[in-house]
N, CA, C and O of each residue as an XYZ file, in Angstrom:
852
protein
N     -70.153    175.007     72.881
C     -70.269    176.426     73.211
C     -71.671    176.940     72.913
O     -72.245    177.695     73.697
N     -72.223    176.518     71.759
C     -73.589    176.918     71.417
C     -74.564    176.408     72.462
O     -75.513    177.099     72.833
N     -74.319    175.177     72.938
C     -75.177    174.590     73.970
C     -75.151    175.436     75.233
O     -76.188    175.645     75.863
N     -73.974    175.924     75.608
C     -73.864    176.748     76.806
C     -74.644    178.047     76.652
O     -75.259    178.509     77.614
N     -74.634    178.642     75.473
C     -75.395    179.872     75.245
C     -76.887    179.615     75.436
O     -77.600    180.428     76.025
N     -77.347    178.467     74.928
C     -78.753    178.116     75.091
C     -79.092    177.881     76.557
O     -80.167    178.256     77.025
N     -78.161    177.255     77.277
C     -78.374    177.018     78.708
C     -78.465    178.346     79.454
O     -79.340    178.532     80.301
N     -77.552    179.273     79.134
C     -77.559    180.582     79.784
C     -78.885    181.298     79.547
O     -79.450    181.889     80.466
N     -79.378    181.242     78.311
C     -80.650    181.879     77.979
C     -81.807    181.227     78.724
O     -82.681    181.915     79.252
N     -81.808    179.887     78.766
C     -82.882    179.172     79.457
C     -82.903    179.503     80.946
O     -83.970    179.662     81.539
N     -81.723    179.603     81.544
C     -81.630    179.942     82.967
C     -82.149    181.352     83.212
O     -82.910    181.590     84.151
N     -81.730    182.292     82.354
C     -82.149    183.683     82.508
C     -83.664    183.829     82.355
O     -84.285    184.624     83.060
N     -84.258    183.064     81.435
C     -85.702    183.130     81.219
C     -86.479    182.623     82.427
O     -87.640    182.982     82.622
N     -85.834    181.784     83.237
C     -86.461    181.297     84.467
C     -86.172    182.220     85.655
O     -86.465    181.892     86.805
N     -85.587    183.389     85.341
C     -85.244    184.393     86.357
C     -84.274    183.828     87.402
O     -84.338    184.169     88.584
N     -83.388    182.967     86.938
C     -82.328    182.426     87.796
C     -80.993    182.954     87.294
O     -80.945    183.701     86.317
N     -79.917    182.571     87.955
C     -78.585    183.039     87.583
C     -77.667    181.865     87.281
O     -77.911    180.740     87.719
N     -76.612    182.140     86.528
C     -75.671    181.089     86.155
C     -74.226    181.508     86.438
O     -73.884    182.691     86.444
N     -73.405    180.501     86.671
C     -71.952    180.640     86.702
C     -71.435    179.497     85.837
O     -71.495    178.337     86.245
N     -70.926    179.814     84.644
C     -70.517    178.795     83.682
C     -69.009    178.791     83.502
O     -68.384    179.842     83.362
N     -68.437    177.601     83.508
C     -66.993    177.454     83.334
C     -66.617    177.585     81.865
O     -67.355    177.139     80.987
N     -65.467    178.198     81.601
C     -64.929    178.311     80.251
C     -63.750    177.350     80.107
O     -63.003    177.115     81.057
N     -63.598    176.802     78.905
C     -62.496    175.882     78.634
C     -61.719    176.356     77.419
O     -62.238    177.081     76.570
N     -60.475    175.935     77.354
C     -59.590    176.379     76.282
C     -60.050    175.979     74.903
O     -59.726    176.645     73.920
N     -60.817    174.875     74.816
C     -61.273    174.426     73.498
C     -62.542    175.120     73.047
O     -63.122    174.755     72.024
N     -62.985    176.134     73.810
C     -64.211    176.837     73.449
C     -63.941    178.093     72.623
O     -64.854    178.865     72.332
N     -62.664    178.288     72.247
C     -62.371    179.365     71.313
C     -62.190    180.731     71.932
O     -61.638    180.870     73.023
N     -62.664    181.743     71.214
C     -62.283    183.117     71.510
C     -62.802    183.656     72.837
O     -62.161    184.527     73.426
N     -63.942    183.168     73.328
C     -64.443    183.704     74.594
C     -63.467    183.394     75.722
O     -63.154    184.272     76.527
N     -62.986    182.166     75.789
C     -61.985    181.802     76.787
C     -60.767    182.700     76.656
O     -60.276    183.238     77.648
N     -60.280    182.862     75.434
C     -59.085    183.688     75.191
C     -59.331    185.145     75.553
O     -58.447    185.803     76.102
N     -60.531    185.661     75.250
C     -60.842    187.058     75.556
C     -60.893    187.305     77.064
O     -60.374    188.307     77.555
N     -61.530    186.373     77.798
C     -61.608    186.514     79.251
C     -60.218    186.393     79.865
O     -59.859    187.147     80.771
N     -59.450    185.447     79.368
C     -58.072    185.294     79.851
C     -57.268    186.565     79.592
O     -56.478    186.982     80.439
N     -57.463    187.176     78.438
C     -56.755    188.419     78.095
C     -57.143    189.540     79.051
O     -56.285    190.306     79.493
N     -58.437    189.641     79.374
C     -58.888    190.680     80.304
C     -58.151    190.564     81.642
O     -57.694    191.565     82.193
N     -58.042    189.356     82.150
C     -57.369    189.174     83.438
C     -55.860    189.344     83.324
O     -55.221    189.840     84.253
N     -55.290    188.944     82.209
C     -53.854    189.167     82.014
C     -53.530    190.651     82.025
O     -52.533    191.072     82.613
N     -54.377    191.446     81.370
C     -54.165    192.889     81.356
C     -54.311    193.475     82.754
O     -53.520    194.325     83.162
N     -55.317    193.020     83.482
C     -55.540    193.519     84.843
C     -54.381    193.131     85.768
O     -53.946    193.933     86.594
N     -53.890    191.913     85.626
C     -52.776    191.460     86.463
C     -51.482    192.197     86.142
O     -50.646    192.413     87.020
N     -51.326    192.578     84.884
C     -50.087    193.259     84.483
C     -49.921    194.601     85.181
O     -48.807    195.105     85.316
N     -51.050    195.185     85.628
C     -50.987    196.454     86.362
C     -51.443    196.251     87.804
O     -51.756    197.205     88.516
N     -51.472    194.987     88.213
C     -51.879    194.619     89.573
C     -53.259    195.182     89.920
O     -53.511    195.585     91.055
N     -54.141    195.203     88.927
C     -55.533    195.643     89.057
C     -55.645    197.123     89.447
O     -56.710    197.566     89.879
N     -54.560    197.890     89.299
C     -54.580    199.315     89.640
C     -55.542    200.061     88.713
O     -55.426    199.980     87.490
N     -56.493    200.789     89.310
C     -57.449    201.562     88.539
C     -58.518    200.732     87.859
O     -59.311    201.261     87.080
N     -58.552    199.444     88.140
C     -59.537    198.548     87.513
C     -60.536    198.090     88.574
O     -60.152    197.512     89.591
N     -61.803    198.350     88.331
C     -62.831    197.930     89.277
C     -62.906    196.412     89.307
O     -63.140    195.763     88.287
N     -62.705    195.868     90.479
C     -62.697    194.412     90.604
C     -63.052    194.018     92.032
O     -63.189    194.870     92.910
N     -63.196    192.736     92.247
C     -63.411    192.216     93.592
C     -62.502    191.000     93.762
O     -62.140    190.342     92.787
N     -62.138    190.713     95.013
C     -61.181    189.627     95.263
C     -61.458    188.980     96.608
O     -61.845    189.645     97.569
N     -61.252    187.673     96.657
C     -61.341    186.956     97.927
C     -60.340    185.806     97.915
O     -60.071    185.205     96.875
N     -59.798    185.516     99.086
C     -58.891    184.379     99.235
C     -59.317    183.564    100.445
O     -59.623    184.117    101.501
N     -59.335    182.259    100.283
C     -59.655    181.363    101.397
C     -58.537    180.343    101.538
O     -57.905    179.957    100.554
N     -58.300    179.913    102.768
C     -57.267    178.914    103.053
C     -57.880    177.821    103.910
O     -58.424    178.091    104.981
N     -57.791    176.597    103.440
C     -58.276    175.438    104.188
C     -57.097    174.552    104.567
O     -56.220    174.281    103.748
N     -57.089    174.104    105.823
C     -56.016    173.235    106.294
C     -56.607    171.999    106.946
O     -57.659    172.056    107.583
N     -55.912    170.878    106.775
C     -56.362    169.655    107.424
C     -55.658    168.438    106.890
O     -55.447    168.311    105.683
N     -55.284    167.522    107.803
C     -54.633    166.263    107.425
C     -53.365    166.499    106.593
O     -53.093    165.777    105.634
N     -52.597    167.527    106.980
C     -51.353    167.810    106.277
C     -51.524    168.480    104.932
O     -50.560    168.651    104.186
N     -52.745    168.857    104.626
C     -53.047    169.469    103.336
C     -53.384    170.934    103.515
O     -54.073    171.306    104.464
N     -52.903    171.764    102.612
C     -53.260    173.185    102.597
C     -53.823    173.512    101.211
O     -53.186    173.233    100.195
N     -55.010    174.100    101.178
C     -55.619    174.507     99.920
C     -55.891    176.009     99.957
O     -56.608    176.505    100.827
N     -55.313    176.709     99.010
C     -55.473    178.158     98.912
C     -56.279    178.460     97.651
O     -55.894    178.058     96.553
N     -57.374    179.155     97.805
C     -58.221    179.501     96.661
C     -58.332    181.024     96.568
O     -58.616    181.703     97.554
N     -58.107    181.530     95.387
C     -58.214    182.969     95.132
C     -59.186    183.190     93.984
O     -59.158    182.476     92.981
N     -60.042    184.185     94.144
C     -61.025    184.497     93.106
C     -61.037    185.989     92.833
O     -61.208    186.795     93.748
N     -60.856    186.351     91.578
C     -60.966    187.739     91.132
C     -62.171    187.843     90.203
O     -62.429    186.929     89.421
N     -62.897    188.933     90.281
C     -64.007    189.158     89.359
C     -63.889    190.538     88.714
O     -63.387    191.483     89.322
N     -64.358    190.633     87.482
C     -64.415    191.898     86.743
C     -65.845    192.100     86.253
O     -66.472    191.176     85.735
N     -66.346    193.310     86.424
C     -67.710    193.609     85.982
C     -67.743    194.562     84.787
O     -68.773    194.695     84.126
N     -66.621    195.222     84.511
C     -66.544    196.097     83.342
C     -66.169    195.237     82.133
O     -65.003    194.897     81.931
N     -67.172    194.898     81.344
C     -66.962    193.995     80.208
C     -67.002    194.744     78.878
O     -67.378    194.187     77.847
N     -66.614    196.004     78.921
C     -66.639    196.850     77.723
C     -65.866    196.233     76.572
O     -66.291    196.307     75.419
N     -64.726    195.625     76.886
C     -63.857    195.076     75.840
C     -64.146    193.617     75.523
O     -63.416    192.991     74.754
N     -65.202    193.074     76.107
C     -65.571    191.687     75.823
C     -66.584    191.695     74.680
O     -67.779    191.894     74.896
N     -66.096    191.477     73.475
C     -66.926    191.625     72.274
C     -68.084    190.627     72.216
O     -69.092    190.894     71.561
N     -67.954    189.490     72.886
C     -69.004    188.474     72.826
C     -70.087    188.658     73.896
O     -71.017    187.856     73.981
N     -69.970    189.698     74.701
C     -70.946    189.907     75.768
C     -72.395    189.879     75.279
O     -73.228    189.250     75.931
N     -72.737    190.536     74.152
C     -74.148    190.538     73.716
C     -74.686    189.148     73.363
O     -75.901    188.959     73.301
N     -73.805    188.181     73.134
C     -74.233    186.843     72.743
C     -74.681    185.999     73.935
O     -75.274    184.933     73.767
N     -74.387    186.493     75.146
C     -74.684    185.718     76.356
C     -75.747    186.446     77.178
O     -75.486    187.505     77.750
N     -76.913    185.883     77.229
C     -78.043    186.500     77.926
C     -77.724    186.751     79.397
O     -77.370    185.833     80.137
N     -77.857    188.012     79.805
C     -77.702    188.362     81.216
C     -76.283    188.421     81.737
O     -76.083    188.606     82.937
N     -75.292    188.271     80.877
C     -73.896    188.250     81.339
C     -73.522    189.571     82.017
O     -73.659    190.643     81.428
N     -73.043    189.477     83.273
C     -72.678    190.672     84.035
C     -71.228    190.694     84.502
O     -70.659    191.765     84.711
N     -70.632    189.524     84.667
C     -69.268    189.513     85.203
C     -68.490    188.298     84.727
O     -69.066    187.316     84.259
N     -67.176    188.381     84.855
C     -66.295    187.249     84.566
C     -65.425    187.022     85.794
O     -65.179    187.948     86.567
N     -64.967    185.804     85.968
C     -64.187    185.470     87.161
C     -62.984    184.608     86.802
O     -63.018    183.827     85.851
N     -61.935    184.766     87.576
C     -60.756    183.914     87.479
C     -60.536    183.282     88.848
O     -60.413    183.988     89.849
N     -60.486    181.965     88.889
C     -60.289    181.245     90.143
C     -58.971    180.487     90.081
O     -58.767    179.629     89.222
N     -58.087    180.820     91.003
C     -56.783    180.151     91.069
C     -56.733    179.324     92.353
O     -56.954    179.849     93.444
N     -56.445    178.048     92.222
C     -56.364    177.180     93.394
C     -54.971    176.570     93.500
O     -54.357    176.197     92.501
N     -54.496    176.480     94.721
C     -53.178    175.891     94.990
C     -53.336    174.860     96.099
O     -53.904    175.142     97.154
N     -52.828    173.675     95.845
C     -52.937    172.578     96.808
C     -51.538    172.128     97.208
O     -50.713    171.802     96.355
N     -51.279    172.112     98.517
C     -49.984    171.693     99.045
C     -50.182    170.458     99.906
O     -50.970    170.463    100.852
N     -49.456    169.400     99.565
C     -49.585    168.143    100.310
C     -48.279    167.368    100.238
O     -47.813    167.008     99.157
N     -47.692    167.115    101.416
C     -46.471    166.319    101.484
C     -45.326    166.857    100.646
O     -44.589    166.088    100.029
N     -45.174    168.161    100.623
C     -44.080    168.747     99.856
C     -44.391    168.947     98.387
O     -43.592    169.539     97.661
N     -45.513    168.473     97.948
C     -45.916    168.652     96.553
C     -46.901    169.808     96.432
O     -47.758    170.005     97.293
N     -46.764    170.564     95.351
C     -47.645    171.712     95.115
C     -48.266    171.581     93.725
O     -47.557    171.401     92.735
N     -49.590    171.672     93.661
C     -50.288    171.653     92.373
C     -51.163    172.902     92.283
O     -51.741    173.337     93.279
N     -51.254    173.461     91.106
C     -52.042    174.681     90.909
C     -52.966    174.528     89.706
O     -52.723    173.720     88.811
N     -54.019    175.316     89.709
C     -54.967    175.310     88.601
C     -55.627    176.682     88.517
O     -55.991    177.269     89.536
N     -55.780    177.186     87.297
C     -56.475    178.452     87.074
C     -57.643    178.208     86.135
O     -57.474    177.636     85.059
N     -58.831    178.645     86.545
C     -60.028    178.446     85.744
C     -60.744    179.787     85.559
O     -60.598    180.709     86.362
N     -61.513    179.865     84.484
C     -62.233    181.100     84.164
C     -63.732    180.817     84.055
O     -64.145    179.743     83.617
N     -64.539    181.806     84.463
C     -65.989    181.634     84.492
C     -66.676    182.907     84.002
O     -66.113    184.000     84.057
N     -67.901    182.733     83.525
C     -68.772    183.868     83.217
C     -70.008    183.733     84.082
O     -70.400    182.620     84.434
N     -70.635    184.865     84.431
C     -71.775    184.799     85.337
C     -72.786    185.902     85.046
O     -72.450    186.990     84.580
N     -74.029    185.572     85.341
C     -75.093    186.574     85.234
C     -75.227    187.364     86.528
O     -76.052    188.272     86.623
N     -74.413    187.018     87.530
C     -74.428    187.725     88.800
C     -73.444    188.898     88.751
O     -72.489    188.871     87.975
N     -73.670    189.931     89.578
C     -72.677    191.003     89.695
C     -71.349    190.415     90.186
O     -71.313    189.300     90.707
N     -70.289    191.150     90.021
C     -68.957    190.628     90.318
C     -68.619    190.559     91.790
O     -67.654    191.183     92.230
N     -69.389    189.816     92.559
C     -69.098    189.604     93.975
C     -68.224    188.360     94.081
O     -68.704    187.242     93.892
N     -66.930    188.553     94.388
C     -65.975    187.448     94.381
C     -66.343    186.356     95.371
O     -66.214    185.170     95.067
N     -66.800    186.750     96.551
C     -67.164    185.773     97.570
C     -68.312    184.898     97.105
O     -68.288    183.681     97.286
N     -69.314    185.516     96.507
C     -70.497    184.794     96.045
C     -70.154    183.837     94.910
O     -70.582    182.682     94.916
N     -69.383    184.317     93.934
C     -69.054    183.478     92.784
C     -68.102    182.358     93.190
O     -68.233    181.230     92.717
N     -67.149    182.663     94.060
C     -66.225    181.627     94.528
C     -66.984    180.512     95.241
O     -66.657    179.335     95.085
N     -67.990    180.882     96.020
C     -68.786    179.882     96.732
C     -69.600    179.052     95.750
O     -69.736    177.840     95.923
N     -70.143    179.696     94.720
C     -70.919    178.972     93.712
C     -70.043    177.965     92.980
O     -70.462    176.836     92.724
N     -68.824    178.380     92.645
C     -67.882    177.487     91.960
C     -67.544    176.293     92.844
O     -67.512    175.150     92.388
N     -67.296    176.582     94.111
C     -66.922    175.509     95.033
C     -68.079    174.554     95.273
O     -67.873    173.341     95.328
N     -69.304    175.081     95.419
C     -70.481    174.239     95.620
C     -70.720    173.349     94.403
O     -71.059    172.173     94.540
N     -70.541    173.919     93.210
C     -70.728    173.134     91.990
C     -69.713    172.001     91.918
O     -70.046    170.882     91.527
N     -68.467    172.300     92.300
C     -67.431    171.260     92.288
C     -67.797    170.136     93.240
O     -67.602    168.963     92.921
N     -68.326    170.482     94.406
C     -68.704    169.455     95.388
C     -69.809    168.566     94.839
O     -69.755    167.345     94.985
N     -70.825    169.179     94.200
C     -71.942    168.409     93.654
C     -71.463    167.511     92.522
O     -71.783    166.323     92.487
N     -70.696    168.079     91.601
C     -70.198    167.311     90.463
C     -69.308    166.170     90.920
O     -69.392    165.055     90.405
N     -68.446    166.466     91.903
C     -67.535    165.453     92.410
C     -68.303    164.335     93.111
O     -67.967    163.159     92.970
N     -69.334    164.708     93.868
C     -70.127    163.718     94.579
C     -70.871    162.805     93.611
O     -70.955    161.597     93.834
N     -71.413    163.380     92.530
C     -72.116    162.577     91.539
C     -71.157    161.635     90.834
O     -71.462    160.458     90.640
N     -69.989    162.157     90.447
C     -69.036    161.361     89.690
C     -68.488    160.213     90.521
O     -68.196    159.140     89.993
N     -68.347    160.441     91.837
C     -67.796    159.412     92.705
C     -68.878    158.621     93.413
O     -68.581    157.785     94.266
N     -70.136    158.877     93.065
C     -71.210    158.114     93.673
C     -71.346    158.378     95.153
O     -71.654    157.471     95.926
N     -71.110    159.656     95.565
C     -71.281    160.017     96.959
C     -70.002    159.943     97.758
O     -70.001    160.278     98.942
N     -68.908    159.513     97.146
C     -67.630    159.453     97.848
C     -66.820    160.672     97.469
O     -66.575    160.902     96.285
N     -66.396    161.463     98.448
C     -65.659    162.677     98.144
C     -64.247    162.335     97.705
O     -63.731    161.258     98.005
N     -63.628    163.267     96.988
C     -62.268    163.049     96.498
C     -61.306    162.881     97.652
O     -60.304    162.176     97.528
N     -61.597    163.517     98.774
C     -60.696    163.417     99.914
C     -60.771    162.036    100.560
O     -59.801    161.558    101.148
N     -61.964    161.390    100.439
C     -62.130    160.086    101.045
C     -61.618    158.978    100.142
O     -61.193    157.926    100.620
N     -61.656    159.213     98.837
C     -61.285    158.170     97.896
C     -59.791    158.159     97.641
O     -59.115    159.180     97.773
N     -59.293    157.009     97.279
C     -57.884    156.878     96.930
C     -57.641    157.510     95.577
O     -58.467    157.331     94.682
N     -56.529    158.257     95.371
C     -56.242    158.868     94.073
C     -56.155    157.837     92.962
O     -56.394    158.152     91.797
N     -55.806    156.582     93.328
C     -55.662    155.550     92.307
C     -56.975    154.832     92.032
O     -57.049    154.006     91.121
N     -58.021    155.139     92.813
C     -59.294    154.451     92.679
C     -60.140    155.118     91.612
O     -60.425    156.310     91.729
N     -60.559    154.392     90.564
C     -61.365    154.992     89.506
C     -62.769    155.324     89.984
O     -63.297    154.623     90.848
N     -63.397    156.378     89.444
C     -64.739    156.776     89.853
C     -65.766    155.677     89.589
O     -65.613    154.885     88.659
N     -66.817    155.636     90.417
C     -67.847    154.610     90.289
C     -68.543    154.656     88.932
O     -68.816    153.615     88.334
N     -68.828    155.856     88.453
C     -69.532    155.944     87.182
C     -68.689    155.409     86.030
O     -69.229    154.891     85.052
N     -67.382    155.533     86.141
C     -66.515    155.006     85.101
C     -66.411    153.492     85.216
O     -66.463    152.782     84.212
N     -66.262    152.994     86.462
C     -66.129    151.558     86.679
C     -67.413    150.819     86.313
O     -67.378    149.817     85.599
N     -68.545    151.319     86.807
C     -69.813    150.601     86.666
C     -70.548    150.888     85.363
O     -71.290    150.038     84.870
N     -70.347    152.081     84.799
C     -71.095    152.468     83.606
C     -70.180    152.846     82.434
O     -70.654    153.214     81.359
N     -68.871    152.750     82.656
C     -67.901    153.107     81.610
C     -68.184    154.495     81.036
O     -68.164    154.693     79.822
N     -68.447    155.451     81.924
C     -68.840    156.796     81.500
C     -67.779    157.466     80.643
O     -68.098    158.147     79.668
N     -66.501    157.269     81.011
C     -65.434    157.946     80.266
C     -65.297    157.426     78.842
O     -64.676    158.079     78.003
N     -65.872    156.249     78.557
C     -65.807    155.694     77.206
C     -66.996    156.111     76.349
O     -67.055    155.787     75.163
N     -67.939    156.829     76.948
C     -69.135    157.235     76.226
C     -68.775    158.217     75.110
O     -68.028    159.170     75.334
N     -69.305    157.983     73.913
C     -69.017    158.841     72.756
C     -70.270    159.575     72.274
O     -70.314    160.065     71.145
N     -71.273    159.646     73.128
C     -72.502    160.359     72.761
C     -72.220    161.856     72.751
O     -71.741    162.396     73.747
N     -72.505    162.522     71.662
C     -72.191    163.947     71.539
C     -73.345    164.778     70.996
O     -73.315    166.003     71.115
N     -74.348    164.164     70.411
C     -75.395    164.891     69.695
C     -76.351    165.616     70.646
O     -76.864    165.020     71.593
N     -76.586    166.909     70.385
C     -77.570    167.685     71.137
C     -77.378    167.589     72.638
O     -76.274    167.766     73.154
N     -78.490    167.301     73.341
C     -78.460    167.181     74.800
C     -78.314    165.720     75.249
O     -78.490    165.405     76.426
N     -77.994    164.845     74.310
C     -77.943    163.414     74.623
C     -76.929    163.109     75.723
O     -77.200    162.292     76.602
N     -75.775    163.750     75.684
C     -74.741    163.473     76.693
C     -75.221    163.861     78.087
O     -75.035    163.110     79.044
N     -75.847    165.053     78.202
C     -76.371    165.489     79.499
C     -77.483    164.563     79.990
O     -77.558    164.239     81.175
N     -78.359    164.137     79.047
C     -79.458    163.256     79.424
C     -78.951    161.902     79.906
O     -79.445    161.360     80.895
N     -77.959    161.360     79.197
C     -77.408    160.068     79.591
C     -76.692    160.169     80.936
O     -76.767    159.247     81.749
N     -75.999    161.284     81.174
C     -75.309    161.472     82.458
C     -76.329    161.491     83.600
O     -76.091    160.912     84.659
N     -77.469    162.163     83.377
C     -78.514    162.205     84.395
C     -79.068    160.813     84.671
O     -79.274    160.440     85.826
N     -79.309    160.041     83.604
C     -79.829    158.683     83.771
C     -78.835    157.797     84.520
O     -79.235    156.974     85.343
N     -77.545    157.961     84.240
C     -76.536    157.176     84.957
C     -76.547    157.506     86.441
O     -76.454    156.613     87.283
N     -76.662    158.798     86.759
C     -76.679    159.208     88.168
C     -77.898    158.631     88.885
O     -77.800    158.180     90.026
N     -79.054    158.648     88.202
C     -80.266    158.085     88.799
C     -80.080    156.590     89.039
O     -80.387    156.083     90.118
N     -79.570    155.887     88.020
C     -79.349    154.442     88.145
C     -78.361    154.134     89.258
O     -78.556    153.195     90.029
N     -77.303    154.928     89.338
C     -76.296    154.715     90.376
C     -76.895    154.880     91.766
O     -76.624    154.085     92.666
N     -77.713    155.918     91.934
C     -78.340    156.158     93.236
C     -79.314    155.046     93.608
O     -79.360    154.615     94.761
N     -80.103    154.576     92.620
C     -81.057    153.500     92.886
C     -80.340    152.209     93.275
O     -80.740    151.530     94.221
N     -79.288    151.879     92.545
C     -78.530    150.670     92.857
C     -77.848    150.783     94.214
O     -77.746    149.806     94.956
N     -77.379    151.997     94.529
C     -76.709    152.204     95.807
C     -77.641    152.076     96.996
O     -77.201    151.745     98.097
N     -78.932    152.336     96.784
C     -79.908    152.254     97.877
C     -80.275    150.814     98.216
O     -80.809    150.548     99.292
N     -79.993    149.885     97.310
C     -80.348    148.485     97.557
C     -79.341    147.859     98.526
O     -78.160    147.714     98.208
N     -79.824    147.497     99.699
C     -78.958    146.906    100.730
C     -79.213    145.409    100.910
O     -78.745    144.808    101.878
N     -79.959    144.805     99.970
C     -80.291    143.388    100.103
C     -79.117    142.484     99.775
O     -79.156    141.286    100.054
N     -78.094    143.038     99.196
C     -76.912    142.264     98.849
C     -75.674    143.113     99.075
O     -75.720    144.339     98.976
N     -74.586    142.459     99.376
C     -73.333    143.183     99.590
C     -72.518    143.325     98.326
O     -71.360    143.741     98.372
N     -73.105    142.989     97.213
C     -72.380    143.051     95.933
C     -72.193    144.497     95.494
O     -72.912    145.390     95.943
N     -71.220    144.721     94.612
C     -70.912    146.061     94.133
C     -71.919    146.564     93.109
O     -72.804    145.831     92.669
N     -71.760    147.844     92.737
C     -72.682    148.479     91.796
C     -72.686    147.766     90.455
O     -73.751    147.540     89.879
N     -71.516    147.411     89.952
C     -71.438    146.750     88.642
C     -72.176    145.418     88.664
O     -72.869    145.075     87.706
N     -72.029    144.661     89.760
C     -72.695    143.366     89.873
C     -74.211    143.546     89.986
O     -74.975    142.782     89.396
N     -74.640    144.555     90.745
C     -76.081    144.826     90.873
C     -76.661    145.222     89.522
O     -77.756    144.795     89.156
N     -75.921    146.038     88.790
C     -76.401    146.473     87.484
C     -76.555    145.277     86.544
O     -77.541    145.185     85.813
N     -75.592    144.369     86.563
C     -75.662    143.180     85.709
C     -76.842    142.304     86.107
O     -77.555    141.783     85.250
N     -77.042    142.146     87.418
C     -78.170    141.331     87.885
C     -79.492    141.939     87.447
O     -80.409    141.217     87.055
N     -79.598    143.271     87.510
C     -80.831    143.949     87.097
C     -81.124    143.711     85.626
O     -82.282    143.698     85.210
N     -80.066    143.522     84.837
C     -80.249    143.241     83.418
C     -80.696    141.816     83.154
O     -81.318    141.535     82.129
N     -80.381    140.912     84.078
C     -80.724    139.503     83.906
C     -82.007    139.097     84.626
O     -82.724    138.202     84.179
N     -82.285    139.763     85.744
C     -83.369    139.353     86.642
C     -84.436    140.455     86.674
O     -84.240    141.492     87.307
N     -85.568    140.226     85.987
C     -86.596    141.260     85.890
C     -87.201    141.581     87.244
O     -87.532    142.737     87.510
N     -87.352    140.585     88.107
C     -87.920    140.823     89.434
C     -87.002    141.747     90.243
O     -87.467    142.634     90.958
N     -85.702    141.521     90.115
C     -84.742    142.383     90.830
C     -84.770    143.797     90.254
O     -84.665    144.779     90.989
N     -84.914    143.889     88.934
C     -84.993    145.198     88.284
C     -86.197    145.979     88.798
O     -86.086    147.164     89.115
N     -87.351    145.310     88.881
C     -88.566    145.972     89.380
C     -88.358    146.421     90.817
O     -88.797    147.504     91.204
N     -87.686    145.587     91.610
C     -87.422    145.944     93.006
C     -86.568    147.204     93.086
O     -86.833    148.084     93.904
N     -85.542    147.294     92.239
C     -84.661    148.464     92.221
C     -85.438    149.721     91.847
O     -85.235    150.782     92.436
N     -86.327    149.596     90.868
C     -87.055    150.754     90.352
C     -88.187    151.212     91.278
O     -88.619    152.363     91.211
N     -88.660    150.322     92.130
C     -89.830    150.647     92.963
C     -89.533    150.718     94.444
O     -90.447    150.904     95.247
N     -88.265    150.574     94.827
C     -87.928    150.586     96.266
C     -88.159    151.981     96.851
O     -87.935    152.196     98.042
């Protein structure tokens, strides 16, 4: 959580904007934002300044419904002064219907942008696409099999990583993505990423080729 505050400040100092996800293990800010939306929902947002957007995507027997609500009146959010540039909070509810099965998810976000639901919903969706593409090595979740493990986990054992100190986890994730992209660009062999990575560790000439291609 402290790291996120520093990130928010660094982004604001660069005159840019942020949309940061909140998680249940982050303590009171998550609970406070959740409470704000629970109160608003209990009165169906009557008399509460807010913005809302809903999108529906259909294809291949799948229906995805996404709803985004934003609140800009953060008077009752006691932690607001701790977050540089914080202007709005958002709740994103997604529902996925496929083959008679329905799955739902509700997520909460804070943003330095005004409470424009369309804008924040798009930012959330774009971030998910980028994160998903990196984690799957360029293969989208829709293209990959649900039972197929992500490339970064298979080739780099990312999910087993226990690095937690400072920015080390973010730095290592960036290095893995760079390595994955470099290995993926090598078309001289039909071998998989894990095999290419092992060869690069054994064969210095191949390693130099990967790094300088």
